[in-house]
C-alpha positions in Angstrom: -72.4 111.7 33.1 -74.1 108.8 34.9 -71.9 106.3 33.0 -68.9 107.8 34.8 -70.2 106.5 38.1 -70.8 102.9 37.0 -67.5 101.8 38.6 -68.8 103.1 41.9 -71.4 100.3 42.0 -69.3 97.4 40.6 -68.2 95.9 43.9 -65.3 94.0 42.3 -62.5 96.1 43.8 -62.6 97.5 47.3 -60.1 100.3 47.9 -58.0 99.6 51.0 -58.9 102.8 52.8 -62.6 102.5 52.1 -62.4 98.9 53.5 -60.5 100.2 56.5 -63.1 102.9 57.4 -65.9 100.4 56.9 -64.3 97.8 59.2 -63.5 100.5 61.8 -67.1 101.6 61.7 -68.2 97.9 62.0 -66.1 97.4 65.1 -67.2 100.7 66.6 -70.9 99.8 66.1 -70.2 96.4 67.6 -69.1 97.9 71.0 -65.4 98.1 70.2 -64.6 101.8 70.8 -62.2 103.6 68.5 -58.6 103.8 69.8 -59.3 101.7 72.9 -60.4 98.4 71.3 -60.0 99.4 67.6 -56.6 100.8 66.8 -56.1 103.5 64.1 -53.7 106.4 63.6 -56.1 108.6 61.5 -58.2 111.5 62.9 -61.6 110.2 64.1 -64.1 112.2 62.1 -64.1 109.9 59.0 -64.6 106.8 61.1 -67.5 108.5 62.9 -69.1 109.4 59.5 -68.8 105.8 58.4 -70.2 104.6 61.7 -73.1 107.0 61.4 -74.1 105.2 58.1 -73.1 101.7 59.3 -75.4 101.9 62.3 -78.7 102.1 60.3 -77.6 100.5 57.0 -75.1 97.8 58.2 -73.7 96.0 55.1 -75.6 98.3 52.8 -73.7 101.3 54.2 -71.0 101.0 51.5 -73.6 101.3 48.7 -75.1 104.3 50.5 -71.8 106.0 50.9 -70.8 105.5 47.3 -74.1 107.0 46.2 -73.4 110.0 48.5 -69.8 110.3 47.1 -71.2 110.5 43.6 -73.7 113.2 44.7 -70.9 114.9 46.6 -68.9 115.2 43.4 -71.8 116.7 41.5 -72.4 119.3 44.2 -68.7 120.2 44.4 -68.6 120.5 40.6 -71.5 122.9 40.4 -70.2 124.9 43.3 -66.9 125.4 41.5 -68.7 126.1 38.3 -70.8 128.9 39.9 -67.7 130.4 41.6 -66.0 130.8 38.3 -69.1 132.3 36.6 -69.7 134.7 39.5 -66.5 136.5 38.8 -67.1 136.7 35.1 -64.5 134.2 33.9 -67.2 132.4 32.0 -70.6 133.5 30.7 -73.8 132.4 32.5 -74.9 128.9 31.4 -71.4 127.5 30.9 -70.8 124.1 32.5 -67.3 123.4 31.3 -65.7 123.6 34.8 -68.4 121.3 36.2 -67.9 118.8 33.3 -64.2 118.7 33.8 -64.5 118.3 37.6 -67.0 115.5 37.4 -65.0 113.7 34.7 -61.7 113.9 36.6 -63.0 113.4 40.1 -65.1 110.4 39.1 -62.2 108.6 37.4 -61.1 105.5 39.4 -57.4 106.4 39.3 -56.7 104.9 42.7 -59.8 104.9 44.9 -63.4 105.9 44.2 -65.1 106.2 47.5 -66.3 108.6 50.2 -62.8 109.6 51.2 -61.4 112.4 53.4 -59.9 114.0 50.3 -63.3 114.1 48.6 -65.0 115.6 51.7 -62.1 118.2 52.2 -62.2 119.2 48.6 -65.8 120.2 49.0 -65.3 121.9 52.3 -62.3 123.9 51.0 -64.6 125.2 48.2 -67.1 126.4 50.8 -64.2 128.0 52.6 -63.1 129.8 49.3 -66.7 130.8 48.7 -66.9 132.5 52.2 -63.4 133.9 51.8 -64.4 135.5 48.5 -67.5 136.9 50.1 -65.3 138.5 52.8 -62.4 139.7 50.7 -63.9 140.4 47.3 -67.5 141.3 48.1 -66.5 143.4 51.1 -68.6 141.3 53.5 -66.0 141.5 56.3 -68.3 140.5 59.1 -66.9 138.4 62.0 -69.3 135.5 61.2 -67.5 134.8 57.8 -64.1 134.4 59.4 -65.5 132.3 62.2 -67.2 130.0 59.7 -63.9 129.7 57.8 -62.2 128.7 61.1 -64.9 126.1 61.9 -64.6 124.5 58.5 -60.8 124.5 58.6 -61.0 122.7 62.0 -63.4 120.2 60.6 -61.0 119.5 57.7 -58.2 119.0 60.2 -60.1 116.3 62.0 -60.8 114.6 58.7 -57.2 114.7 57.5 -54.2 116.2 59.3 -52.8 117.3 55.9 -55.7 119.8 55.8 -53.6 122.0 58.0 -52.2 123.2 54.7 -55.6 124.7 53.9 -55.1 127.1 56.9 -51.8 128.2 55.4 -53.5 128.7 52.0 -56.3 130.8 53.5 -53.9 133.0 55.5 -51.6 133.5 52.6 -54.5 134.6 50.3 -55.9 136.8 53.0 -52.5 138.6 53.5 -51.9 139.1 49.8 -55.4 140.6 49.1 -56.0 142.9 52.1 -54.0 144.3 55.0 -54.5 141.8 57.8 -56.5 142.9 60.9 -55.9 141.3 64.3 -59.6 140.9 65.0 -60.3 139.0 61.8 -57.3 136.7 62.2 -58.2 136.1 65.8 -61.8 135.3 64.9 -60.6 132.8 62.3 -58.4 131.0 64.7 -61.1 131.1 67.3 -63.4 129.2 65.0 -60.6 126.7 64.3 -59.8 126.0 67.9 -63.5 125.9 68.9 -63.9 123.0 66.4 -60.8 121.2 67.7 -62.0 121.7 71.3 -65.4 120.3 70.5 -64.0 117.1 68.9 -61.4 116.7 71.7 -64.2 116.9 74.3 -66.2 114.2 72.5 -63.1 112.0 72.5 -62.4 112.8 76.2 -65.9 111.9 77.4 -65.9 108.7 75.3 -63.1 107.6 77.6 -60.5 107.2 74.8 -58.5 110.4 75.0 -55.2 108.8 76.2 -55.4 106.2 73.4 -56.3 108.8 70.9 -53.3 110.9 71.9 -51.0 107.9 71.7 -52.2 106.5 68.4 -53.5 109.5 66.4 -51.1 112.1 67.6 -47.9 110.7 69.1 -47.7 107.8 66.7 -47.9 110.2 63.7 -44.8 111.9 65.1 -43.1 108.5 65.2 -43.9 108.2 61.5 -42.5 111.7 60.7 -39.3 110.8 62.6 -38.9 107.4 61.1 -40.0 107.7 57.5 -37.7 104.9 56.4 -39.5 102.2 58.4 -40.7 99.0 56.8 -44.3 100.1 56.5 -43.8 103.7 55.5 -41.4 104.9 52.9 -40.8 108.2 51.2 -42.2 108.6 47.7 -40.0 107.1 45.1 -39.3 108.8 41.7 -41.5 106.2 40.0 -44.5 107.4 41.9 -44.0 110.9 40.7 -43.8 109.7 37.1 -47.0 107.6 37.6 -48.6 110.7 39.1 -47.7 113.0 36.1 -48.6 110.2 33.7 -52.2 110.3 34.9 -52.6 114.0 35.8 -49.9 115.5 33.5 -52.4 116.8 30.8 -54.4 119.0 33.1 -51.3 120.0 35.1 -49.7 121.3 31.8 -52.9 123.1 30.8 -53.2 124.7 34.2 -49.6 125.9 34.3 -50.0 127.5 30.9 -53.2 129.1 32.0 -51.6 130.5 35.2 -48.7 132.2 33.3 -51.1 133.3 30.6 -53.3 135.1 33.1 -50.3 136.6 34.9 -49.1 138.3 31.7 -52.4 140.3 31.7 -53.1 140.5 35.4 -53.4 144.3 35.6 -55.6 144.4 32.5 -58.5 142.7 34.4 -60.9 144.1 36.9 -60.1 144.2 40.6 -62.7 141.5 41.5 -61.2 139.1 39.0 -57.6 139.8 40.2 -58.6 139.0 43.8 -60.3 135.8 42.9 -57.4 134.7 40.7 -55.0 135.5 43.5 -56.9 133.1 45.8 -56.9 130.4 43.1 -53.2 131.0 42.4 -52.3 130.7 46.1 -54.3 127.5 46.3 -52.6 126.2 43.2 -49.1 126.9 44.3 -49.2 126.2 48.0 -51.7 123.3 47.5 -49.3 121.6 45.1 -46.3 122.1 47.4 -48.3 120.6 50.3 -49.4 117.7 48.0 -45.8 116.5 47.5 -45.1 116.7 51.2 -48.4 115.1 52.2 -47.0 111.9 53.6 -45.2 108.7 52.7 -46.7 107.9 49.3 -48.3 109.9 46.5 -51.7 108.6 45.9 -53.8 109.6 42.9 -56.8 110.7 44.9 -54.6 113.3 46.7 -55.0 115.5 43.6 -58.6 116.1 44.5 -57.3 118.6 47.1 -56.0 120.9 44.3 -58.2 119.9 41.4 -60.4 123.1 41.5 -57.6 125.6 40.8 -56.1 123.4 38.1 -59.5 123.3 36.5 -59.9 127.1 36.8 -56.7 127.8 35.0 -57.3 125.2 32.4 -60.7 126.7 31.7 -59.2 130.1 31.5 -56.6 128.9 28.9 -59.3 127.1 26.9 -61.6 130.1 26.7 -59.0 132.9 26.2 -56.0 131.5 24.5 -57.0 128.5 22.5 -58.9 129.1 19.2 -62.4 127.6 19.2 -61.6 125.0 16.6 -58.9 123.5 18.9 -60.9 123.6 22.1 -62.6 120.3 21.8 -59.3 118.7 20.9 -57.7 120.3 24.0 -60.5 119.0 26.3 -60.0 115.5 24.9 -56.3 115.8 25.5 -57.0 116.7 29.1 -59.4 113.7 29.5 -57.4 111.2 27.5 -55.7 109.5 30.6 -59.1 109.4 32.3 -60.7 107.6 29.3 -57.8 105.2 29.2 -58.2 104.4 32.9 -62.0 103.8 32.4 -61.1 101.5 29.5 -58.7 99.5 31.8 -61.3 99.3 34.5 -63.9 97.9 32.3 -61.5 95.5 30.6 -60.0 94.1 33.8 -62.8 94.8 36.3 -65.6 93.4 34.3 -63.6 90.9 32.2 -65.0 92.1 28.9 -61.8 91.7 27.1 -59.6 89.3 29.1 -57.3 88.4 26.2 -56.1 92.0 26.0 -55.0 92.1 29.6 -51.3 90.9 29.2 -50.5 93.6 26.6 -52.1 96.4 28.7 -50.4 95.2 31.9 -47.0 95.6 30.3 -47.7 99.2 29.3 -49.3 100.5 32.4 -48.4 100.1 36.1 -52.0 100.9 37.1 -53.2 97.9 35.1 -50.5 95.9 36.7 -51.9 96.6 40.1 -55.3 95.4 38.9 -53.8 92.2 37.6 -52.1 91.6 41.0 -55.5 92.1 42.6 -57.0 89.6 40.3 -54.4 87.1 41.3 -55.0 87.8 44.9 -58.7 87.3 44.4 -58.1 83.9 43.0 -56.1 83.0 46.1 -58.8 84.5 48.3 -61.4 82.3 46.7 -59.5 79.2 47.8 -59.3 80.6 51.3 -63.0 81.4 51.3 -63.8 77.8 50.3 -61.5 76.5 53.0 -63.0 78.8 55.7 -66.6 77.8 54.8 -65.7 74.2 55.6 -63.6 74.9 58.6 -65.1 77.8 60.4 -68.3 79.3 58.8 -69.2 82.8 59.8 -66.3 83.1 62.2 -64.2 86.3 62.7 -60.7 86.5 61.3 -57.5 88.5 61.5 -55.4 89.3 58.5 -51.7 89.7 59.5 -50.9 92.4 56.8 -52.4 95.7 55.7 -55.1 94.4 53.4 -58.4 95.5 55.0 -60.2 94.9 51.7 -59.7 91.2 52.1 -62.1 91.1 55.0 -64.8 92.4 52.6 -63.9 89.8 49.9 -64.1 87.0 52.4 -67.2 88.6 54.0 -65.8 88.1 57.5 -65.7 90.6 60.4 -62.3 91.6 61.9 -61.8 90.0 65.3 -58.8 92.0 66.5 -58.1 95.5 67.6 -54.9 95.2 65.4 -57.1 95.6 62.3 -54.9 98.5 61.1 -51.7 96.5 61.0 -49.7 99.5 60.0 -49.9 100.9 63.4 -50.1 97.6 65.2 -46.9 96.0 63.8 -45.0 99.3 64.0 -45.8 99.5 67.7 -44.7 95.8 68.1 -41.1 97.0 67.8 -39.8 93.7 69.1 -40.7 91.9 65.9 -37.7 90.8 63.8 -39.4 92.5 60.7 -38.8 95.8 62.4 -35.1 95.9 61.6 -34.8 99.5 62.6 -35.8 98.7 66.2 -37.5 102.1 66.6 -37.4 104.0 69.8 -41.0 105.0 69.7 -42.4 108.1 71.3 -45.7 106.4 71.4 -46.4 103.5 73.8 -45.0 100.2 72.3 -47.2 97.1 72.5 -45.7 94.4 74.7 -45.7 90.7 74.0 -48.0 90.2 77.0 -50.5 92.8 75.7 -50.6 91.0 72.3 -51.2 87.6 73.9 -54.0 89.0 76.0 -55.6 90.7 73.0 -55.7 87.4 71.0 -57.0 85.6 74.1 -59.8 88.1 74.5 -61.1 88.3 70.9 -60.0 84.8 69.8 -60.0 85.3 66.0 -60.9 81.8 64.6 -58.7 82.2 61.6 -55.5 84.2 61.0 -54.3 84.7 57.4 -50.6 85.2 57.3 -49.4 86.0 53.8 -46.2 87.7 54.8 -45.0 85.8 57.9 -45.9 88.5 60.4 -48.0 86.2 62.6 -45.4 83.5 62.5 -42.9 86.0 63.9 -45.4 87.0 66.6 -46.0 83.3 67.4 -42.2 82.7 67.7 -41.9 85.6 70.2 -45.0 84.4 72.1 -44.8 80.6 72.3 -48.1 80.4 74.2 -50.0 81.3 71.0 -48.6 78.2 69.4 -50.9 75.9 71.5 -54.0 77.9 70.4 -53.6 77.7 66.6 -53.1 75.0 64.1 -51.2 75.8 60.9 -52.6 75.0 57.4 -51.3 75.9 53.9 -53.9 77.2 51.5 -52.5 78.3 48.1 -49.4 80.3 48.8 -50.4 81.5 52.3 -50.3 80.2 55.8 -53.6 79.9 57.6 -53.9 79.5 61.4 -57.1 78.0 62.8 -58.1 78.4 66.4 -58.1 74.9 68.1 -60.2 75.8 71.2 -63.8 76.6 71.5 
């Protein structure tokens, strides 16, 4: 199983979200507080976690976090395995659920890093474990519901979409037992205690107003204006891509779900209750998955992977003859093996001649090839920067935080997360919709002052956004000199 984690430590590709959290942590640890001097629209907890590791490990924090993410997957896998065994769906000593979870959760479908989805996936399994203890093992003490509330609140501050977990827990609770006011109240008390604790931390850090504007109100802007330039609804092609990679286990789980339902009342009560929890998780989690945001990313499936594995394992053990089980497991893992093959082919350049054929057949491979082309352009820029401004901070005027890591340069702008920055600059010509923002827009004067304060020595403008800013703020023109490197415009600071 160690082989599955080799891609974690081949620092050839940096997922954009991993790079963003790393850079946010770098700025936070360099006395640029989150939300005030480092803009972001995500909840703060993941950035705090990255900052916690960046402070002692600095540049080695990515290696540390990827090691932790691998360990996290193993712990999550064996927790799921034990849950299924505890309720007698598998005999003691079986490791099939753990094997499937590790194999699928480790696959570099889209991003392989310590992500909010990975953390939430583990926390929701802890929540299910405590919920089972309360509803199935009749341990209905107030502490269990309070712990569930605390964990749900933690998930919410990792990822707003985790609010769906609260709905899943409440739905399972209502279906299994008559609800009691004191138990529901205790659960919500735990949830709001966590929220209050995090909000107090933000308040006493002096960034509550900025947090409210960026991480709360701006997200409402996104929900209202889902057809903006930066954020678009999921296209049908993304659904096809999603089912192409996850379709095998989805098909097995759906068959397992209906298979169990045909003999629901023939099983013992403890198993029925556990299956009800997993069924609610499967159905509501899947619904929430497809309404999770503005794009359908492969790693989102981690949020519902445990119930899909549970039903797939049930089908394998109870409905598929032993001589076909290994073939069925290979069928479930075939897309995973193919993605690993593509990674080693393109990522490690073992078989470069096969790349064109694979790219035509797979959009995932096509994205890798695009990244390879970008890397070639970045190498030219890196050589240029070494000569012109060695070790200087830069600003990339598009949402490519991973480029900072390729170029080994710090981000010298609070507009690091350009998705929120350029959206709040609603006076830019690229913002054709001219949004009426509920959040506070960023004025031309504020933008000019920000560039004057931090003075990024190099600005990489691959999409023309900085050129548009410069046209709106002519004073910036006198500070930067334009160069052409490869296919991109580079602006160098002229003043010292």
